[in-house]
Structure formats: structure tokens, C-alpha cells
N, C-alpha and C positions, 0 to 999 in steps of 0.2 A: 298563649293568652291567659289560660287558666292560672298559670304560675304567676304572671304579672298581677292579675286581679287578686289572687290569694295573698301575695305579699303585701299589696296595698291595703287590703282589709285588715290583715294581721297587725301591721305597724300602726294603723289608725286606731285599732282597738287598744293597743298598748299606749298610744298617745293620749287616749281619753283620761287616763289616770295621772297624767303629768300636768302639774300646775307651775308655770314658770314666771308668774308675775313678780315675785321678789327678786329673782335673778335678773329679770329685764331691768328693773329699777337700778340694780347694782351696776350692771354693765353699761347702762346709759349715763352713769355718773350722777344719779339722783342724789340730792342733798338730804333726802329723808333718811333718818337714822334707821339702821337695821332692826328688825323685830327681835325680841328676846326669844331664845330657843324654847320650843315646847318641852313639856316633861318628857324625859327620855332622850332629849337632844344630847349631842356629844360635842366636845370641843376638839377642833383639829388645829393644825398649824396655821390655818388661814382664817379661823373664826369658828363660829358655832354652826352646826348643821342639824336641822330638825328632821323629823321623820319624812315630811313631804320632800324636802330637798334631797335627802338620801334616796327616796323612791324615784325622784326625777332622774338622778344620776344612773340608777339601775335601768330605768326605762330607756333613757337615751342611749345608754351603752348597748342595750339589746337591739334597739332600732338600728344603731350604727352597724352592729354585726350583721344583721339581716340584709340591710341595703348594700353594704359594702361587699358582702359575700356574693350576692347575686351579680354584682358588677364585676368583681374580681374573677369569677369563675366563667365568664362568658368567653366564647371563641367564635370568630367569624360573625359576630353580631354587630350590625351597623354597616352602612354603605361605604364607609371609608376605613373599615378595619384593615383590609389588605393594602390600602394606600399607605396607612401608617407603618405596616410591616415593611413595605418597600422603602419608606423613609428611614426606618431603623437600619436597613441593610446599606443604604447609601451613606448614612452617618458612620457606620462601622468601617466602610471603605475609605472614609475621609473625603468623599465627594461632596459637591455643593448641593444643599437643600434650601428651600425657601423659608423654612421654619427659623424661629428666633434662637439666639445663642444659648439662652437658658435652657430651653427644651433640648437642644442638641447636647449640651453639657451633661444634663441629667441622663439622657439616653446613653451617652458614652460611659458615664459612671456606672449605670446598671449593667452595661455590656462588659465592663471590666470584671464584675463579679460573676455574672451568669453566662458570659460568652456570647457568641454571635451565631451559633449554629442551632439547627433544630427548632425547638420551641422556646428559644431564649427570649422571644418577644412577650411571652406570657407574664413574666415578672414585671416588665415595663408597664404593660396595660394594668396590671394589678396595683402597682404603686400609684399610678394616676387615679385609679378608682378609689383607693383608700384616702388619698388627699382630697379629691373632689367631694366625696360624701362627707368627709369630716368637716370641711369648711361650710358646706351647705347646712348640715345639721347644727353645727356650732352657731351659725348665724341665726337660724330659726330659734334655737334655745335661748339666745341672748337678746333677741329683738322681738320675738313674737309673744305678746301678752297672752294670747290665746294659742297655746302651742299646737293643740290639735287642729284648730282652724287654719293656722298658717301651714302646717304640714299637709293638711288635706288639699289646700290650693296648690302647694308645691308639687304634689303627686298628680293631682287631676289635670294640671296644665301640661303635664308630660315633661317637666324639666328634668326630673330624675332619670327617666328612661331615655330621654334624648341625650343625656350625658354619656351614653354608650357610644354615641357618635361624637365627632368633633372634640376629642379628649382635651386638646390644648385650650380650646375656647371655653368649655364648660368648667375647667379648672379655674381659669382667671375670672369667669363669671361668679363662681362661688367665692373666690377671694374678694372680689369687688363687693359682694353682698356682706361678707364678714367684716370688711373694713369700714362699713357705714357707722359702726359703733364709735370709731375714733372721730368721725365727723361730729356726731352728737356730743362727744365729750370736749370738743374743741382741740383735740390733739391732732392738728393738721399735719404735723411733720410725720408722725407715725402712719397716718392715713396715706400720705404721699409715698412714703418708703414702701409700704405694702403694695401700692399700685405700681410703683416702679419695678419692684421685684416681679410682680405678676406680668408686667410688660415684656420681660425677658422670655416669656412663653407665648404671649400673643399680644402684639403691640396695640391692638384695637382698644384695650382696656384703658389706655391713656386718656381717652375722651372723658372718663368719669371724674378726673381731677377737676376740670372746670365745671362740668355738669353738676356733680354732687356738691361742690363748694358753692356754686352759684345758687342751687336750690336751697341749700342750708341758709345762705345769706338772705334770700327772699323770704324764707319761712320765719325769719327773726325780725322782720321789719313790717311797718304798716305800708302797704302799697299805695303809691301815688299815681297820678295820671300819667306821668312820664314813664313809669314802669310798664303800664299797659301799652303805651305807644311803642316802647322799645321791643316789647314782646311781639307786638303785631308786625314790626319791621323785620324781626328775625324770621317770623313765619313767612312773610312776603319774600324774604331773601331766598328761601327754599323754592318758592314758586318761580321767581324771575332770575335767580342766580344759579341755575342748574349748571351751566357751563363752567362757572368758576369752581363750584363744589366738585364737579367731576374732574376738573384739572388737578385739584389738590389731592383728591382720592387716588387718582391714577399715578400720581407722583409717588405716593406711599405704597400703593398696590398696583404696579403696572400690569401684572398678569391678569387683572380683572377686566381690563379694557377689551371690548369686543369678544369677551368670553361668553360662555353659556350663562354666567351670572349677571352679565351686563344687560339686564332687561328691566322694564318698568312693570312691576306687579304689585297690586294692592292686596294686602292681607285683610280680608273682610272680618275674619274671626278675631284678629288682634285689634282691629279698629273697633269692633263691637265690644270687646272686653274693656278697652280704654274708655269708650263712650259710657258704658254701663257704670264703670267706676266713677267717672266724673258726675254722672247723674246722682248716684248714691251719695257721693261726697257733698254735692250741693244740697241734697235733701237733709243731710246731717251736719251741715257746715257749722251752724251756730253752736251746736251742742258738742260736736266731736272734733272739728277741724280748726275753727277759728282760734281758739285759745291753746292749741296743742302744737308746739313747734315741730314735733316729730311727724305728726300727721300732715301738717302743712308741707313738710319736706317731701313726704311720699306723694302728696297731691300734686305738687309742682313737677315731680319726676314723671308722674302719669300724664300730665298735660304735655310734657316734652315728648313722651312716647307717642301720644296721639298725633302731635304735629309731624313727627317723623313718618309715621305710617300713612298719613294722609297727604302730606306735601313733600315728603322725601323719598317717595317710592322709587325714584330714579337712582338712588344709591344702591350699588350692587350689594346683595344680601343685607338689606337694611336692618333686618332683625338682629344682626350681629352688633349693631349699635343700640337699637331700640330695646333689646332685652335688658340692657343695663338700667334702663329707665322704667320698664314695666314689671320686671321681676319683683320689686318691692310692693307690688299689689298684694302679695301674700301676707303682708303685715297690715296694710291699710284697710283692706276689705274686712277682716275680722274686727278691727278697731271700730269701723263704722257700724257694723251690725250690732256689736255689743253696746254701742252708745245710744241706740234708739230707745227712747224712753217708754213708748207704748209697748207693752208686753206682747199683745196680740200681733201688732204690726212687726215687731222684731222677729217673732217666730215665723211669720209669713215670709218676710224678706230673707230670713236665714234659710228656710226650706226652699225658696225659689232659687237662691244662690247655690245651694247644695245640688239641686236638681239640674240647674244649668251646667255646672261644671262636671257633674257626673256624665251628662250627655256628651259634653265635649271630650271627656276622657274616653268614652266608648268610641267616638269617632276617631280619636287619636289612635287607639289600639287597632281599629280597622285599617287605618292608613299605614300602620307600622309594617304591614306585609308588602307594601309597595316597594318596587325595586330601587327607588330613589331613597328609601328610608331603611328598609331591611333590618328593623329591630326585632321582627318576628319572622319565622319561628325562632325562638330562643334556643341557642346551642351552648353547651358548656364543655370544658375540657375534661370533666370528670367522667361523663357518660358518652360524649360524642367525639 
């Protein structure tokens, strides 16, 4: 636990000196012309880089090395670690596994170079770690106006440490978050191609194509009465159409039916985070959300996540879908806090947010020792 806390504090201290507002405007496709380089700026093949931008790159590179190294060096960390090693063995034998063909192909590719005996599974886990951390950090760099705030929420919510488990899912979750920039730019073909590529590792990511495109469309129009009616009907369909949804789900994931995952459980913590984000959004709506299409996009995704957690709890492992909708909170919440006009109120709400998520992180670390999580104690192949 000390190592996890120490790494978290270190990367947040590094992130304090990172200012990504200019890069965010660039990657969102802003029409605002780029600023002239500061004195001492240099010209590269892609344009001018000033001191702050160069510092950003060094900081993000350092953070990437730290986070990826912690993930790459782990061994026997996560409750499904040995499940994945068994899958690697079955893939090497040419036997059937339930994972998607992209994942299987990448595993076979790695096994071609590193073999299938001994600790040959370590490079495979390492590659997934490098890719997952890269896409998460790249998304935060390109979409988080307040880099430190978004990285803080990313870490405090446990997304990074949870990526030690469910390596396929967290890779596609990172790619889905990264691909949001193409939605903002209106480059829908690139967005779809990224998601289709990710679906070859975990097909659940396909849901983001209608969800993200639908949220982006809603964010760009003035809502009318029939929009609210349609939204209400969709929510009611979750309440009264459970059998239909379950029929479709079990056609796609037949092994979930009557399994240990086929239960109705309400995640009170995730519901609380969604409700808190909605309340803060409504409080800042006129100043921060109404005229900002990006924030409206995040806001509608959060509403969708709240609907799933409250009315779609019958979906096996509902968080596998809901995380695609609630993860962008790491961008929305900092935007909301920074947009509060009253300085004293802004500081109070920011302090309250920091305290709330710090407590959540502490509880997350406490639960990491649970046999169903097993992220702690942390073991690595260098010393263990």
C-alpha cells in the first residue's frame, strides 16, 4: 500500500507543473490560432514548441515511465492474473478460448518471439500494460484542461490500479477514452475504426459507438420536449424491459447466464459519484455547461451512467458498460470546479471534492486486499 500511495503522490506532484490547455485546444480541433512561441521556443517539424510545452512532454514522459513500470513489473497481482496465464497456455495449444480474435492474435504474436514456456507470460502482460497506460495518459493529456485535476481523479477512482486486473477490458476502456477526441473533431470514421479495432480485444466497447455519437449529437442541439420524452422512455425500458435486454445480452455473452455475475447489485458508490456530478453540473450549468458542447457531452454521458447504475443493475457486470460513460467524469468535474466564479466557493468545493475522492481512494486501497480483488499486496518479478 505504501508503494501505491507513494507512486500516486509522486506523479501528482509532477503533474502540478504540467499545463495542457494549449494542447487540449489543438487536439479538440479548436479554430483558435496557436499562440506565438515564447522567447527561447524552438521550431520543430510539426511547429513551434515553447518552454511550457517542452516541460509538459518531459513531465508526461516521466509519469508514463513510472506508471507503466509499476504495471509492467507486477506478478501475481490481480484476481484474474493466473486466469490470463491459463488463457495464454490454451492459445499456445491452439485450443478454444472465449476471448476475441485480436487478443488471441496478439498473444500468439508475442509467444512467437518469447516462447510459451516458463515466464513467457511476463512480456505479454508487459505489452498490455504499456499500451493501457499510454492510451489513458494520452487521453488525459489531450482532453484534460486541468491535467493535474484529471489525473488526480483518474488515480483516486482506482482506474489505474484496477487496470492490473481485466487487462483486455481496461485496454479497450483506455482506447475508448482516447478516441473521444475524434468525436469532438467530427472525425467519426476514425472514431469508429479505433473502436472496431478495440472490439477485437473486448467486444463490449462497441456500445460506445451509439452512446458517444448520440451524446455528441445531443450536446450540439437545443433540447425539445420530445427529447426528454424519449429519454424517459429509454429509462423506463430498462425498468420494464429487463427480459428483452437480458435475452440480447445472453445471446452475446451466453456464459454470463446463471453465473456468479448474473446478479442484481446496486453500486451505491458509483451512484453517489454520478449524482454528485449531476448536482455540481446543474449548479454550474449556466456558466460552464450550457454553452460548452464538450462539457454537455460529458454531462449526458454521466446521466447515462446514472441511469445504468440505478435502472440497469440487472445487467451482469453493469460497470463494464457504465465505465464507458462515467470515466469522462475525470474531465467534467475539473471543468466544473474551475468554472465557478466565486473564489471562496470554488476553493471550498474543490477542497470538498479532493477530500471525498481521497477518502474513496483510501477505501479502495483497503478493499484491494480482498481475495476477489487481490491488487495488494503488490508483488513484482524483480524481487519476488
